[in-house]
KELUM-653495 format. One record per residue (C-alpha): residue in three letters; x, y, z. Coordinates in steps of 0.1 Angstrom, whole numbers, plus 2048, in hexadecimal, padded with zeros to 3 digits. Example, Ala and Ser with C-alpha at 12.3 -4.5 7.8 and 13.67 -1.06 7.14 Angstrom:
2
ALA87B7D384E
SER8897F5847
***
This chain:
160
MET2BCD0AC50
ASN2CACE7C4B
ALA2D1CDCC6F
TYR2C7CE2C93
GLN2D1CDBCB7
ILE2BCCDBCD6
LYS2C6CE2CFA
TYR2AECCDD0F
ASP2A6CC8D33
TYR297CA5D37
TYR277CA2D4B
ASP27CC8DD6A
GLY259C92D79
LEU265C9CD9C
GLY24DCBAD9E
GLU256CD3DB8
GLU278CC3DC0
MET285CCBD9D
ASP27ACE4D83
ASP27DCD5D60
PHE27FCEDD42
GLY27CCD8D22
ILE28CCE9D04
THR2A0D07D10
HIS2B2D0FCEF
LEU2AFD08CCA
LYS2CDD0ECB4
LEU2C7D0FC8E
PHE2E3D0BC76
CYS2E1D1DC54
VAL2F4D18C34
TYR2F0D27C11
PRO2E6D11BF4
ASN30BD0FBEA
ALA312CFFC0D
THR325D1EC1B
GLU31CD25C3F
ALA303D41C47
ASN2F9D4FC68
ASN2EDD37C83
MET2D0D40C9A
ILE2CAD37CBF
VAL2A9D3DCD0
GLY2A1D35CF4
VAL2A7D40D17
ASN2BED5DD1B
ASP2B8D69D3F
ASN2C6D4CD52
ASN2DAD2CD4C
PRO2C0D10D4E
PRO2CACEBD53
GLY2CBCD4D36
ALA2E3CC8D1C
TRP2E9CCECF7
LYS2DECB0CE2
ASP2F1CA6CC2
VAL2EDCBCCA4
GLN2D4CAEC8C
VAL2DCCB4C67
CYS2C9CB0C47
PRO2DBC9EC2B
GLU2F1CB4C15
GLY2DCCCBBFF
LYS2BDCC6C13
TRP2ACCDFC2B
LEU295CDFC4A
LYS272CE0C3A
THR258CD3C52
TRP255CD2C78
MET240CC5C94
GLN241CCFCB9
ARG238CBDCD9
VAL22DCD4CF5
THR223CCBD19
PRO201CDBD21
SER1FECEED41
LEU200CD5D5E
GLY1F3CEDD78
THR206CE8D98
GLU21DCCDD88
ASP23ECD5D77
ASP238CE5D55
ASP254CE2D3A
ALA241CEFD1B
LEU254CE7CFA
ILE263CC5CFE
ASP26ACBCCDA
ILE26DCCACB7
VAL272CB2C9A
PHE27BCBDC77
PHE278CACC56
CYS291CB5C3B
SER287CC0C18
SER286CA4BFF
ASP296CBBBE4
ALA2B1CD6BE5
SER29ACF2BD9
GLY280CEDBF5
ARG265CEBBDA
SER258CC9BE5
ASP23ECC8C00
VAL246CA4C07
GLY25BCA0C26
GLY27DC8FC24
GLN292C81C40
LYS284C84C63
LEU29CC91C7D
THR299C85CA1
GLY294CA4CB8
THR296C9DCDD
GLY285C7BCDB
SER26BC84CF6
VAL249C75CEF
ARG237C7FD0F
HIS21DC93CFC
PRO20FC91CD8
GLU220CA2CBB
SER20FCC0CAB
SER203CBEC88
PRO220CC3C6F
VAL227CE6C62
THR238CE8C40
CYS245D07C2F
PRO232D0CC0E
PHE23FD01BEC
SER261D11BE3
THR266D1FC07
LEU27AD13C24
PRO27DD1FC49
CYS293D3EC4A
GLY28BD4EC6C
VAL27FD44C8E
ARG26CD53CAB
ALA269D43CCD
LYS251D48CEA
VAL267D46D09
GLN25CD48D2D
ALA272D60D41
TYR285D51D5E
GLN270D55D7E
GLY28CD4DD97
SER274D37DAB
GLY256D23DA1
ASP24FD10D81
ASP264D1AD62
SER25ED0CD3F
ALA278D1DD28
VAL26ED1BD03
ASN248D17CFF
HIS244D18CDA
VAL257D21CBA
GLU24BD2EC98
PHE25ED2FC78
ALA25DD48C5B
CYS25FD39C38
CYS273D4AC1C
PHE273D44BF7
ILE291D30BEA
ASP29ED38BC8
GLN2B7D1EBBD
***
């Protein structure tokens, strides 16, 4: 994975009048070490078409990979409008092999700062993210929907 794109429904705070979703989709772009394209992955809502817009694709510098990530999640707001995952920010690897544990360039995510970032999670030495799993709330049809609530990444060994 060397790039990602987020479909995001901005929080407007109108409560009952408007149901905000936060991140509804996360698309991950994959390439092989020789720069040929591999399969891309999209996780997110698949039982309806929530509002929101695709943000620009965020790409690591050539020969670098997504390595470390942090998430921002809205805690349950009770009767107010919940939107769950509101940001995911990645840091690129600082070397092509993924062996360094030191983060490289920081990508921007959604830019939302309404809640604190999680602690950073880094794939271990010589590994990089290679798979993703998302916790997604099914569309309720009425009431408060939150779309993607959390994502987890699998780390795989990189032999280059």
